[in-house]
MOPAC internal coordinates of N, CA, C and O (Angstrom, degrees):
PM7 1SCF
backbone

  N    0.0000 0     0.00 0     0.00 0    0    0    0
  C    1.4465 1     0.00 0     0.00 0    1    0    0
  C    1.5509 1   106.68 1     0.00 0    2    1    0
  O    1.2310 1   121.80 1   -43.89 1    3    2    1
  N    1.3131 1   114.16 1   136.11 1    3    2    1
  C    1.4781 1   121.77 1  -176.12 1    5    3    2
  C    1.5412 1   105.92 1   -85.77 1    6    5    3
  O    1.2310 1   122.06 1   -22.19 1    7    6    5
  N    1.3818 1   113.67 1   157.81 1    7    6    5
  C    1.4477 1   116.33 1   177.69 1    9    7    6
  C    1.5493 1   107.51 1   -74.29 1   10    9    7
  O    1.2310 1   120.52 1   -16.07 1   11   10    9
  N    1.3129 1   116.62 1   163.93 1   11   10    9
  C    1.4720 1   120.72 1  -179.31 1   13   11   10
  C    1.5055 1   110.97 1   -72.86 1   14   13   11
  O    1.2310 1   122.18 1   -35.10 1   15   14   13
  N    1.3228 1   113.43 1   144.90 1   15   14   13
  C    1.4611 1   120.30 1   177.42 1   17   15   14
  C    1.4979 1   109.08 1  -139.65 1   18   17   15
  O    1.2310 1   121.05 1   -29.10 1   19   18   17
  N    1.3012 1   115.60 1   150.90 1   19   18   17
  C    1.4309 1   119.36 1   178.30 1   21   19   18
  C    1.5329 1   108.80 1   -82.61 1   22   21   19
  O    1.2310 1   120.85 1   -39.88 1   23   22   21
  N    1.3303 1   115.98 1   140.12 1   23   22   21
  C    1.4778 1   122.26 1  -179.12 1   25   23   22
  C    1.5382 1   106.94 1  -128.55 1   26   25   23
  O    1.2310 1   121.05 1   -44.84 1   27   26   25
  N    1.3058 1   115.59 1   135.16 1   27   26   25
  C    1.4765 1   119.18 1   173.72 1   29   27   26
  C    1.5325 1   105.05 1   -84.25 1   30   29   27
  O    1.2310 1   121.38 1   -49.13 1   31   30   29
  N    1.2930 1   114.97 1   130.87 1   31   30   29
  C    1.4085 1   124.48 1   178.54 1   33   31   30
  C    1.5121 1   110.61 1   -96.68 1   34   33   31
  O    1.2310 1   122.22 1   -93.51 1   35   34   33
  N    1.3387 1   113.35 1    86.49 1   35   34   33
  C    1.4756 1   119.90 1   174.38 1   37   35   34
  C    1.5360 1   108.13 1   -76.08 1   38   37   35
  O    1.2310 1   121.19 1    -4.52 1   39   38   37
  N    1.2891 1   115.32 1   175.48 1   39   38   37
  C    1.4595 1   120.75 1  -175.86 1   41   39   38
  C    1.5765 1   115.20 1   -48.86 1   42   41   39
  O    1.2310 1   119.12 1   137.83 1   43   42   41
  N    1.3211 1   119.29 1   -42.17 1   43   42   41
  C    1.5301 1   117.67 1   179.78 1   45   43   42
  C    1.5595 1   111.63 1   -62.01 1   46   45   43
  O    1.2310 1   120.89 1   132.78 1   47   46   45
  N    1.3129 1   115.90 1   -47.22 1   47   46   45
  C    1.5104 1   117.99 1   178.63 1   49   47   46
  C    1.5229 1   112.49 1   -67.55 1   50   49   47
  O    1.2310 1   120.76 1   142.26 1   51   50   49
  N    1.3067 1   116.15 1   -37.74 1   51   50   49
  C    1.4758 1   116.60 1   176.43 1   53   51   50
  C    1.4991 1   112.39 1   -65.01 1   54   53   51
  O    1.2310 1   119.20 1   142.37 1   55   54   53
  N    1.3113 1   119.14 1   -37.63 1   55   54   53
  C    1.5057 1   122.85 1   175.78 1   57   55   54
  C    1.5383 1   110.49 1   -66.01 1   58   57   55
  O    1.2310 1   121.64 1   135.69 1   59   58   57
  N    1.3766 1   114.47 1   -44.31 1   59   58   57
  C    1.4899 1   119.68 1  -177.39 1   61   59   58
  C    1.5355 1   111.72 1   -61.58 1   62   61   59
  O    1.2310 1   120.62 1   142.45 1   63   62   61
  N    1.3636 1   116.42 1   -37.55 1   63   62   61
  C    1.4567 1   119.44 1  -175.71 1   65   63   62
  C    1.5490 1   113.95 1  -104.40 1   66   65   63
  O    1.2310 1   120.10 1  -168.04 1   67   66   65
  N    1.3094 1   117.41 1    11.96 1   67   66   65
  C    1.5133 1   119.31 1  -178.09 1   69   67   66
  C    1.5308 1   113.52 1   -53.67 1   70   69   67
  O    1.2310 1   119.02 1   146.63 1   71   70   69
  N    1.3186 1   119.48 1   -33.37 1   71   70   69
  C    1.4360 1   121.68 1  -173.98 1   73   71   70
  C    1.5794 1   113.03 1   -83.33 1   74   73   71
  O    1.2310 1   122.01 1   164.88 1   75   74   73
  N    1.3286 1   113.76 1   -15.12 1   75   74   73
  C    1.4635 1   118.46 1  -177.27 1   77   75   74
  C    1.5421 1   108.65 1   -79.90 1   78   77   75
  O    1.2310 1   120.74 1   -37.17 1   79   78   77
  N    1.3404 1   116.19 1   142.83 1   79   78   77
  C    1.4606 1   119.39 1  -173.65 1   81   79   78
  C    1.5564 1   113.58 1  -110.72 1   82   81   79
  O    1.2310 1   119.16 1   169.27 1   83   82   81
  N    1.3036 1   119.20 1   -10.73 1   83   82   81
  C    1.4774 1   118.09 1   177.77 1   85   83   82
  C    1.5369 1   108.91 1  -141.41 1   86   85   83
  O    1.2310 1   122.32 1    -8.59 1   87   86   85
  N    1.3448 1   113.16 1   171.41 1   87   86   85
  C    1.4627 1   118.21 1  -178.78 1   89   87   86
  C    1.4508 1   116.67 1   -56.94 1   90   89   87
  O    1.2310 1   119.96 1   140.01 1   91   90   89
  N    1.3443 1   117.69 1   -39.99 1   91   90   89
  C    1.4274 1   120.67 1  -179.31 1   93   91   90
  C    1.5128 1   113.10 1   -66.27 1   94   93   91
  O    1.2310 1   121.67 1   140.09 1   95   94   93
  N    1.2807 1   114.40 1   -39.91 1   95   94   93
  C    1.4961 1   120.08 1   176.15 1   97   95   94
  C    1.5415 1   112.04 1   -63.23 1   98   97   95
  O    1.2310 1   121.92 1   137.82 1   99   98   97
  N    1.3173 1   113.93 1   -42.18 1   99   98   97
  C    1.4745 1   121.95 1  -179.91 1  101   99   98
  C    1.4997 1   106.57 1   -63.36 1  102  101   99
  O    1.2310 1   119.89 1   126.37 1  103  102  101
  N    1.3130 1   117.81 1   -53.63 1  103  102  101
  C    1.4808 1   124.06 1  -178.09 1  105  103  102
  C    1.5850 1   108.65 1   -57.04 1  106  105  103
  O    1.2310 1   120.09 1   136.64 1  107  106  105
  N    1.3248 1   117.42 1   -43.36 1  107  106  105
  C    1.4563 1   121.15 1   179.90 1  109  107  106
  C    1.5073 1   112.22 1   -63.58 1  110  109  107
  O    1.2310 1   120.82 1   137.28 1  111  110  109
  N    1.2860 1   116.04 1   -42.72 1  111  110  109
  C    1.5312 1   121.68 1   178.16 1  113  111  110
  C    1.4780 1   111.35 1   -61.73 1  114  113  111
  O    1.2310 1   119.61 1   133.69 1  115  114  113
  N    1.3492 1   118.35 1   -46.31 1  115  114  113
  C    1.4581 1   122.77 1  -179.27 1  117  115  114
  C    1.5395 1   108.20 1   -63.82 1  118  117  115
  O    1.2310 1   119.42 1   132.36 1  119  118  117
  N    1.3170 1   118.72 1   -47.64 1  119  118  117
  C    1.4638 1   120.64 1  -175.78 1  121  119  118
  C    1.5412 1   111.66 1   -69.30 1  122  121  119
  O    1.2310 1   118.62 1   141.50 1  123  122  121
  N    1.3202 1   120.24 1   -38.50 1  123  122  121
  C    1.4482 1   119.31 1   170.74 1  125  123  122
  C    1.5074 1   115.19 1   -59.53 1  126  125  123
  O    1.2310 1   121.50 1   135.20 1  127  126  125
  N    1.3116 1   114.73 1   -44.80 1  127  126  125
  C    1.4474 1   120.57 1   177.71 1  129  127  126
  C    1.5347 1   110.51 1   -61.99 1  130  129  127
  O    1.2310 1   119.18 1   136.60 1  131  130  129
  N    1.3550 1   119.18 1   -43.40 1  131  130  129
  C    1.4289 1   119.89 1   179.52 1  133  131  130
  C    1.4793 1   112.15 1   -68.26 1  134  133  131
  O    1.2310 1   118.21 1   147.98 1  135  134  133
  N    1.3245 1   121.01 1   -32.02 1  135  134  133
  C    1.4112 1   123.72 1   178.17 1  137  135  134
  C    1.4931 1   110.45 1   -66.93 1  138  137  135
  O    1.2310 1   120.32 1   136.68 1  139  138  137
  N    1.3216 1   117.00 1   -43.32 1  139  138  137
  C    1.4730 1   122.43 1   177.11 1  141  139  138
  C    1.5006 1   110.94 1   -64.73 1  142  141  139
  O    1.2310 1   120.24 1   134.35 1  143  142  141
  N    1.3134 1   117.15 1   -45.65 1  143  142  141
  C    1.4276 1   122.55 1   178.27 1  145  143  142
  C    1.5702 1   111.50 1   -55.27 1  146  145  143
  O    1.2310 1   121.85 1   130.81 1  147  146  145
  N    1.3112 1   114.07 1   -49.19 1  147  146  145
  C    1.4607 1   117.67 1   178.11 1  149  147  146
  C    1.5190 1   111.77 1   -59.09 1  150  149  147
  O    1.2310 1   119.59 1   140.34 1  151  150  149
  N    1.2928 1   118.39 1   -39.66 1  151  150  149
  C    1.4718 1   121.17 1   177.60 1  153  151  150
  C    1.4824 1   111.48 1   -65.30 1  154  153  151
  O    1.2310 1   118.79 1   142.01 1  155  154  153
  N    1.2832 1   119.91 1   -37.99 1  155  154  153
  C    1.4380 1   124.22 1   178.16 1  157  155  154
  C    1.5995 1   107.04 1   -64.42 1  158  157  155
  O    1.2310 1   119.97 1   133.43 1  159  158  157
  N    1.2919 1   117.65 1   -46.57 1  159  158  157
  C    1.4223 1   119.76 1   176.83 1  161  159  158
  C    1.5020 1   114.80 1   -60.42 1  162  161  159
  O    1.2310 1   120.47 1   150.73 1  163  162  161
  N    1.3068 1   116.71 1   -29.27 1  163  162  161
  C    1.4620 1   120.85 1   178.75 1  165  163  162
  C    1.5092 1   111.64 1   -68.32 1  166  165  163
  O    1.2310 1   120.43 1   147.54 1  167  166  165
  N    1.3660 1   116.78 1   -32.46 1  167  166  165
  C    1.4258 1   122.73 1  -171.31 1  169  167  166
  C    1.5204 1   113.20 1  -105.04 1  170  169  167
  O    1.2310 1   119.62 1  -177.05 1  171  170  169
  N    1.2876 1   118.34 1     2.95 1  171  170  169
  C    1.5437 1   120.24 1  -177.40 1  173  171  170
  C    1.5024 1   106.85 1  -126.80 1  174  173  171
  O    1.2310 1   122.76 1    -8.74 1  175  174  173
  N    1.3324 1   112.33 1   171.26 1  175  174  173
  C    1.4177 1   121.88 1   179.85 1  177  175  174
  C    1.5428 1   110.53 1   127.30 1  178  177  175
  O    1.2310 1   120.80 1    -1.30 1  179  178  177
  N    1.2960 1   116.07 1   178.70 1  179  178  177
  C    1.4981 1   119.91 1   179.10 1  181  179  178
  C    1.4991 1   107.61 1  -132.76 1  182  181  179
  O    1.2310 1   120.28 1   -34.57 1  183  182  181
  N    1.3115 1   117.08 1   145.43 1  183  182  181
  C    1.4492 1   124.02 1   169.74 1  185  183  182
  C    1.5077 1   106.87 1   -71.59 1  186  185  183
  O    1.2310 1   119.60 1   -60.46 1  187  186  185
  N    1.2941 1   118.36 1   119.54 1  187  186  185
  C    1.5016 1   122.61 1  -178.11 1  189  187  186
  C    1.5129 1   110.88 1  -123.95 1  190  189  187
  O    1.2310 1   120.81 1   -37.34 1  191  190  189
  N    1.2757 1   116.06 1   142.66 1  191  190  189
  C    1.4697 1   119.94 1   173.07 1  193  191  190
  C    1.5849 1   107.58 1   -74.81 1  194  193  191
  O    1.2310 1   121.76 1   -10.00 1  195  194  193
  N    1.3215 1   114.23 1   170.00 1  195  194  193
  C    1.4175 1   117.10 1  -179.44 1  197  195  194
  C    1.5850 1   108.61 1   -65.77 1  198  197  195
  O    1.2310 1   120.36 1   142.06 1  199  198  197
  N    1.3199 1   116.92 1   -37.94 1  199  198  197
  C    1.4938 1   121.61 1   178.66 1  201  199  198
  C    1.5891 1   108.78 1   -59.95 1  202  201  199
  O    1.2310 1   120.56 1   134.36 1  203  202  201
  N    1.3412 1   116.53 1   -45.64 1  203  202  201
  C    1.4283 1   121.05 1   179.99 1  205  203  202
  C    1.5008 1   112.05 1   -65.64 1  206  205  203
  O    1.2310 1   120.02 1   139.69 1  207  206  205
  N    1.3613 1   117.57 1   -40.31 1  207  206  205
  C    1.4222 1   119.92 1   178.42 1  209  207  206
  C    1.5912 1   110.29 1   -64.11 1  210  209  207
  O    1.2310 1   121.21 1   139.37 1  211  210  209
  N    1.3199 1   115.29 1   -40.63 1  211  210  209
  C    1.4511 1   121.37 1   178.98 1  213  211  210
  C    1.5396 1   111.50 1   -60.93 1  214  213  211
  O    1.2310 1   121.17 1   137.93 1  215  214  213
  N    1.3264 1   115.37 1   -42.07 1  215  214  213
  C    1.4529 1   119.86 1   179.57 1  217  215  214
  C    1.4953 1   113.19 1   -64.64 1  218  217  215
  O    1.2310 1   121.47 1   135.41 1  219  218  217
  N    1.3305 1   114.80 1   -44.59 1  219  218  217
  C    1.4842 1   120.95 1  -178.86 1  221  219  218
  C    1.5852 1   108.20 1   -66.91 1  222  221  219
  O    1.2310 1   121.10 1   138.64 1  223  222  221
  N    1.3407 1   115.50 1   -41.36 1  223  222  221
  C    1.4418 1   119.54 1  -179.85 1  225  223  222
  C    1.5288 1   111.22 1   -63.12 1  226  225  223
  O    1.2310 1   121.26 1   142.42 1  227  226  225
  N    1.3788 1   115.19 1   -37.58 1  227  226  225
  C    1.4473 1   119.09 1   177.89 1  229  227  226
  C    1.5891 1   111.34 1   -62.73 1  230  229  227
  O    1.2310 1   122.52 1   140.18 1  231  230  229
  N    1.3078 1   112.78 1   -39.82 1  231  230  229
  C    1.4743 1   116.88 1   179.37 1  233  231  230
  C    1.5615 1   110.88 1   -70.36 1  234  233  231
  O    1.2310 1   120.24 1   141.70 1  235  234  233
  N    1.2993 1   117.14 1   -38.30 1  235  234  233
  C    1.4418 1   122.06 1  -179.13 1  237  235  234
  C    1.5322 1   114.27 1   -77.45 1  238  237  235
  O    1.2310 1   121.19 1   169.75 1  239  238  237
  N    1.3253 1   115.33 1   -10.25 1  239  238  237
  C    1.5024 1   119.14 1  -174.19 1  241  239  238
  C    1.4815 1   115.10 1   -58.10 1  242  241  239
  O    1.2310 1   119.54 1   171.64 1  243  242  241
  N    1.2918 1   118.48 1    -8.36 1  243  242  241
  C    1.5071 1   123.75 1   178.61 1  245  243  242
  C    1.5625 1   106.77 1   -66.71 1  246  245  243
  O    1.2310 1   120.53 1   161.65 1  247  246  245
  N    1.3102 1   116.59 1   -18.35 1  247  246  245
  C    1.4928 1   120.18 1  -179.49 1  249  247  246
  C    1.4845 1   111.05 1   111.63 1  250  249  247
  O    1.2310 1   120.84 1    53.19 1  251  250  249
  N    1.3285 1   116.00 1  -126.81 1  251  250  249
  C    1.4962 1   121.44 1  -179.10 1  253  251  250
  C    1.4683 1   112.20 1   -53.42 1  254  253  251
  O    1.2310 1   119.94 1   -47.77 1  255  254  253
  N    1.3477 1   117.73 1   132.23 1  255  254  253
  C    1.4441 1   123.22 1   178.32 1  257  255  254
  C    1.5217 1   107.67 1  -112.07 1  258  257  255
  O    1.2310 1   120.91 1   -70.30 1  259  258  257
  N    1.3618 1   115.87 1   109.70 1  259  258  257
  C    1.4358 1   121.45 1   176.20 1  261  259  258
  C    1.5127 1   109.62 1   -69.11 1  262  261  259
  O    1.2310 1   118.65 1   -18.99 1  263  262  261
  N    1.3450 1   120.17 1   161.01 1  263  262  261
  C    1.4376 1   123.01 1   178.88 1  265  263  262
  C    1.5489 1   111.94 1   -53.17 1  266  265  263
  O    1.2310 1   119.88 1   134.46 1  267  266  265
  N    1.2564 1   117.84 1   -45.54 1  267  266  265
  C    1.4988 1   118.92 1  -178.76 1  269  267  266
  C    1.5616 1   110.24 1   -64.97 1  270  269  267
  O    1.2310 1   119.93 1   145.14 1  271  270  269
  N    1.3239 1   117.74 1   -34.86 1  271  270  269
  C    1.4312 1   119.73 1  -179.82 1  273  271  270
  C    1.5446 1   108.12 1   -67.39 1  274  273  271
  O    1.2310 1   120.44 1   143.54 1  275  274  273
  N    1.3068 1   116.76 1   -36.46 1  275  274  273
  C    1.4842 1   122.44 1  -179.87 1  277  275  274
  C    1.5839 1   107.85 1   -66.04 1  278  277  275
  O    1.2310 1   121.60 1   135.12 1  279  278  277
  N    1.3200 1   114.54 1   -44.88 1  279  278  277
  C    1.4646 1   117.96 1   177.23 1  281  279  278
  C    1.4990 1   112.95 1   -61.12 1  282  281  279
  O    1.2310 1   119.67 1   149.83 1  283  282  281
  N    1.3635 1   118.23 1   -30.17 1  283  282  281
  C    1.4831 1   123.44 1  -177.94 1  285  283  282
  C    1.4818 1   112.56 1   -84.45 1  286  285  283
  O    1.2310 1   118.55 1  -176.95 1  287  286  285
  N    1.2995 1   120.37 1     3.05 1  287  286  285
  C    1.5002 1   122.38 1   178.54 1  289  287  286
  C    1.5284 1   114.06 1   -47.55 1  290  289  287
  O    1.2310 1   118.68 1   131.13 1  291  290  289
  N    1.3587 1   120.12 1   -48.87 1  291  290  289
  C    1.4447 1   117.47 1  -179.67 1  293  291  290
  C    1.5148 1   111.73 1   -57.16 1  294  293  291
  O    1.2310 1   119.49 1   133.72 1  295  294  293
  N    1.3079 1   118.58 1   -46.28 1  295  294  293
  C    1.4966 1   121.76 1   178.42 1  297  295  294
  C    1.5020 1   109.09 1   -58.44 1  298  297  295
  O    1.2310 1   120.88 1   134.25 1  299  298  297
  N    1.3080 1   115.92 1   -45.75 1  299  298  297
  C    1.5174 1   120.79 1  -175.16 1  301  299  298
  C    1.5592 1   111.12 1   -65.75 1  302  301  299
  O    1.2310 1   120.91 1   144.60 1  303  302  301
  N    1.3194 1   115.86 1   -35.40 1  303  302  301
  C    1.4581 1   117.77 1   177.29 1  305  303  302
  C    1.5228 1   108.40 1   -64.23 1  306  305  303
  O    1.2310 1   120.87 1   135.10 1  307  306  305
  N    1.3076 1   115.93 1   -44.90 1  307  306  305
  C    1.4954 1   119.16 1  -179.96 1  309  307  306
  C    1.5335 1   114.12 1   -60.03 1  310  309  307
  O    1.2310 1   122.19 1   145.47 1  311  310  309
  N    1.3615 1   113.42 1   -34.53 1  311  310  309
  C    1.4602 1   120.33 1  -176.53 1  313  311  310
  C    1.5235 1   113.95 1   -88.06 1  314  313  311
  O    1.2310 1   120.48 1   162.22 1  315  314  313
  N    1.2857 1   116.68 1   -17.78 1  315  314  313
  C    1.4781 1   123.05 1  -173.92 1  317  315  314
  C    1.5726 1   109.49 1   -59.92 1  318  317  315
  O    1.2310 1   121.47 1   -39.65 1  319  318  317
  N    1.2791 1   114.80 1   140.35 1  319  318  317
  C    1.5073 1   120.86 1   173.64 1  321  319  318
  C    1.5400 1   108.02 1   -84.19 1  322  321  319
  O    1.2310 1   119.60 1   174.49 1  323  322  321
  N    1.2419 1   118.37 1    -5.51 1  323  322  321
  C    1.4979 1   121.63 1   180.00 1  325  323  322
  C    1.4689 1   110.05 1   -61.39 1  326  325  323
  O    1.2310 1   120.29 1   -47.42 1  327  326  325
  N    1.3951 1   117.05 1   132.58 1  327  326  325
  C    1.4150 1   123.68 1   179.13 1  329  327  326
  C    1.5259 1   107.03 1  -137.66 1  330  329  327
  O    1.2310 1   121.15 1   -36.41 1  331  330  329
  N    1.3348 1   115.41 1   143.59 1  331  330  329
  C    1.4755 1   119.31 1   166.79 1  333  331  330
  C    1.5205 1   108.18 1  -161.36 1  334  333  331
  O    1.2310 1   122.23 1   -18.94 1  335  334  333
  N    1.3110 1   113.34 1   161.06 1  335  334  333
  C    1.4750 1   117.11 1   178.42 1  337  335  334
  C    1.4885 1   112.96 1   -58.81 1  338  337  335
  O    1.2310 1   120.42 1   -33.93 1  339  338  337
  N    1.3254 1   116.79 1   146.07 1  339  338  337
  C    1.4640 1   124.91 1   179.45 1  341  339  338
  C    1.5181 1   113.36 1    65.82 1  342  341  339
  O    1.2310 1   119.09 1  -156.68 1  343  342  341
  N    1.3160 1   119.34 1    23.32 1  343  342  341
  C    1.4492 1   120.53 1   175.27 1  345  343  342
  C    1.4998 1   109.65 1  -112.76 1  346  345  343
  O    1.2310 1   121.20 1   -61.83 1  347  346  345
  N    1.3405 1   115.32 1   118.17 1  347  346  345
  C    1.4427 1   122.24 1   171.94 1  349  347  346
  C    1.5033 1   107.45 1  -102.98 1  350  349  347
  O    1.2310 1   120.61 1   -81.56 1  351  350  349
  N    1.3066 1   116.45 1    98.44 1  351  350  349
  C    1.4573 1   120.06 1  -174.09 1  353  351  350
  C    1.5316 1   111.14 1   -64.65 1  354  353  351
  O    1.2310 1   119.61 1   142.86 1  355  354  353
  N    1.3017 1   118.35 1   -37.14 1  355  354  353
  C    1.5111 1   120.93 1  -178.01 1  357  355  354
  C    1.5309 1   106.58 1   -66.22 1  358  357  355
  O    1.2310 1   117.74 1   136.92 1  359  358  357
  N    1.3212 1   121.90 1   -43.08 1  359  358  357
  C    1.4638 1   125.05 1  -176.67 1  361  359  358
  C    1.5685 1   104.30 1   -64.65 1  362  361  359
  O    1.2310 1   119.64 1   135.82 1  363  362  361
  N    1.3145 1   118.30 1   -44.18 1  363  362  361
  C    1.4969 1   121.68 1  -175.72 1  365  363  362
  C    1.5684 1   105.87 1   -65.60 1  366  365  363
  O    1.2310 1   118.97 1   136.57 1  367  366  365
  N    1.3137 1   119.57 1   -43.43 1  367  366  365
  C    1.4448 1   122.75 1  -178.20 1  369  367  366
  C    1.5152 1   108.77 1   -60.61 1  370  369  367
  O    1.2310 1   120.46 1   136.74 1  371  370  369
  N    1.3240 1   116.73 1   -43.26 1  371  370  369
  C    1.4539 1   124.14 1  -178.46 1  373  371  370
  C    1.5559 1   110.02 1   -61.72 1  374  373  371
  O    1.2310 1   121.77 1   136.11 1  375  374  373
  N    1.3554 1   114.21 1   -43.89 1  375  374  373
  C    1.4726 1   118.33 1   178.39 1  377  375  374
  C    1.4881 1   111.33 1   -64.18 1  378  377  375
  O    1.2310 1   119.38 1   138.51 1  379  378  377
  N    1.3683 1   118.78 1   -41.49 1  379  378  377
  C    1.4521 1   124.42 1   179.50 1  381  379  378
  C    1.5363 1   110.42 1   -64.93 1  382  381  379
  O    1.2310 1   119.97 1   141.26 1  383  382  381
  N    1.3267 1   117.67 1   -38.74 1  383  382  381
  C    1.4857 1   120.89 1   174.68 1  385  383  382
  C    1.5205 1   112.61 1   -58.80 1  386  385  383
  O    1.2310 1   121.57 1   140.48 1  387  386  385
  N    1.3202 1   114.59 1   -39.52 1  387  386  385
  C    1.4574 1   119.76 1  -176.30 1  389  387  386
  C    1.5071 1   111.85 1   -78.15 1  390  389  387
  O    1.2310 1   118.86 1   161.27 1  391  390  389
  N    1.2705 1   119.79 1   -18.73 1  391  390  389
  C    1.4844 1   126.36 1  -176.54 1  393  391  390
  C    1.5533 1   111.06 1   -72.00 1  394  393  391
  O    1.2310 1   120.33 1   -29.66 1  395  394  393
  N    1.2886 1   116.97 1   150.34 1  395  394  393
  C    1.4352 1   120.58 1   174.09 1  397  395  394
  C    1.5245 1   109.64 1   -77.29 1  398  397  395
  O    1.2310 1   121.31 1   -16.45 1  399  398  397
  N    1.3187 1   115.10 1   163.55 1  399  398  397
  C    1.4458 1   118.52 1   178.84 1  401  399  398
  C    1.5561 1   110.17 1   -60.33 1  402  401  399
  O    1.2310 1   120.19 1   140.76 1  403  402  401
  N    1.2962 1   117.25 1   -39.24 1  403  402  401
  C    1.5160 1   120.42 1   175.57 1  405  403  402
  C    1.4431 1   111.84 1   -58.52 1  406  405  403
  O    1.2310 1   119.17 1   139.14 1  407  406  405
  N    1.3105 1   119.19 1   -40.86 1  407  406  405
  C    1.5018 1   122.32 1   177.19 1  409  407  406
  C    1.5288 1   110.47 1   -60.83 1  410  409  407
  O    1.2310 1   120.62 1   134.31 1  411  410  409
  N    1.4176 1   116.43 1   -45.69 1  411  410  409
  C    1.4153 1   121.04 1  -178.07 1  413  411  410
  C    1.5127 1   110.59 1   -64.54 1  414  413  411
  O    1.2310 1   119.97 1   139.11 1  415  414  413
  N    1.3702 1   117.66 1   -40.89 1  415  414  413
  C    1.4487 1   119.71 1   178.89 1  417  415  414
  C    1.5108 1   110.71 1   -62.98 1  418  417  415
  O    1.2310 1   120.73 1   137.36 1  419  418  417
  N    1.3501 1   116.22 1   -42.64 1  419  418  417
  C    1.4579 1   120.39 1   177.67 1  421  419  418
  C    1.4855 1   114.25 1   -58.31 1  422  421  419
  O    1.2310 1   120.96 1   139.79 1  423  422  421
  N    1.3611 1   115.76 1   -40.21 1  423  422  421
  C    1.4883 1   118.50 1   175.98 1  425  423  422
  C    1.5165 1   111.51 1   -63.21 1  426  425  423
  O    1.2310 1   120.03 1   131.71 1  427  426  425
  N    1.3199 1   117.54 1   -48.29 1  427  426  425
  C    1.4628 1   120.11 1   177.70 1  429  427  426
  C    1.4697 1   113.43 1   -61.95 1  430  429  427
  O    1.2310 1   119.08 1   141.37 1  431  430  429
  N    1.2997 1   119.36 1   -38.63 1  431  430  429
  C    1.4275 1   122.68 1   178.32 1  433  431  430
  C    1.5582 1   112.64 1   -67.13 1  434  433  431
  O    1.2310 1   122.03 1   137.66 1  435  434  433
  N    1.3448 1   113.72 1   -42.34 1  435  434  433
  C    1.4563 1   118.63 1   176.94 1  437  435  434
  C    1.5267 1   113.93 1   -60.71 1  438  437  435
  O    1.2310 1   120.89 1   145.86 1  439  438  437
  N    1.3420 1   115.91 1   -34.14 1  439  438  437
  C    1.4056 1   121.53 1   176.14 1  441  439  438
  C    1.5435 1   114.03 1   -78.69 1  442  441  439
  O    1.2310 1   121.45 1   175.59 1  443  442  441
  N    1.2813 1   114.83 1    -4.41 1  443  442  441
  C    1.5010 1   120.36 1   176.45 1  445  443  442
  C    1.4704 1   115.89 1    85.16 1  446  445  443
  O    1.2310 1   119.63 1  -155.05 1  447  446  445
  N    1.3368 1   118.31 1    24.95 1  447  446  445
  C    1.4407 1   121.42 1   178.01 1  449  447  446
  C    1.4647 1   113.66 1  -111.35 1  450  449  447
  O    1.2310 1   120.10 1   180.00 1  451  450  449

């Protein structure tokens, strides 16, 4: 068991735990959600070349990636001015379009955004 830590409850956590009525229920909901999220991250993602990773990292370099920004990655790849050897932006954008949202989230998370 981990030691207690203070957590800021922004809108997503407040919405997630709105039905819970006490601290133990809130804690349980957050921990179950985190456990499921980690399992999703384990089973999703895309194999990317270094050039593809660099392109996506360039796009994500704005920092926080909201869900809609993650969904827009294929469009952003096509529009990006980023260029490097061995990068086929159209092929990458096509792969991103075919990926599930969970796959896209896993890619962004793996890159640290």
